[in-house]
C-alpha positions in Angstrom: -3.7 -24.9 17.6 -6.1 -24.7 14.8 -9.8 -23.7 15.1 -12.5 -23.0 12.6 -14.9 -20.2 13.0 -18.2 -19.5 11.1 -18.5 -15.8 9.9 -22.4 -15.4 10.0 -23.7 -12.8 7.8 -20.6 -12.6 5.6 -21.9 -11.7 2.0 -19.0 -9.8 0.7 -16.0 -11.5 -1.1 -13.9 -8.4 -0.8 -14.6 -8.1 2.8 -13.6 -11.6 3.3 -10.3 -10.9 1.6 -9.8 -7.8 3.7 -10.6 -9.7 7.0 -7.9 -12.5 6.0 -5.2 -9.8 5.1 -5.6 -8.0 8.4 -5.9 -11.0 10.6 -2.6 -12.4 8.9 -0.8 -9.4 10.0 -1.6 -9.9 13.7 1.2 -10.9 16.0 0.7 -14.6 17.1 -1.1 -15.7 14.0 0.5 -18.7 12.3 -1.9 -18.9 9.4 -5.4 -17.9 8.5 -7.8 -18.7 5.7 -11.2 -17.1 5.0 -13.4 -19.1 2.6 -16.0 -16.9 1.2 -18.1 -19.6 -0.2 -18.5 -21.6 3.2 -18.2 -18.4 5.2 -15.5 -20.2 7.5 -12.3 -19.0 8.7 -9.6 -21.2 9.6 -7.2 -19.7 12.2 -3.9 -21.1 13.5 -2.2 -19.6 16.6 -0.2 -20.7 19.8 -1.9 -18.1 21.7 -5.7 -18.6 20.6 -7.6 -16.8 23.4 -5.5 -13.6 23.0 -5.7 -13.7 19.2 -9.4 -14.4 18.9 -10.4 -11.2 20.7 -8.3 -9.2 18.2 -9.7 -11.1 15.4 -13.3 -10.3 16.5 -12.4 -6.7 16.5 -11.1 -6.8 12.9 -14.1 -8.6 11.8 -16.3 -6.1 13.2 -14.4 -3.2 11.8 -14.5 -4.4 8.3 -18.1 -6.0 8.4 -20.1 -4.8 11.4 -22.9 -7.1 10.7 -20.8 -10.3 10.7 -20.9 -12.5 13.9 -17.9 -14.7 14.4 -18.9 -18.1 16.2 -16.9 -21.3 16.8 -17.8 -23.7 14.1 
């Protein structure tokens, strides 16, 4: 299953890269792409509910001011 999320408040390209790297290492994530220009993250996983909670924690660790919402 693929979902797109808006990363509201993302204004750092380096942070976008860090988020993408850390999320890609999560168990259950098939693929992830963070587009800094559109501030969107495309996430693919079989167990989306479980993975999304972990992804939110990573986003908040890397960039506390970013809000992750379904696009």
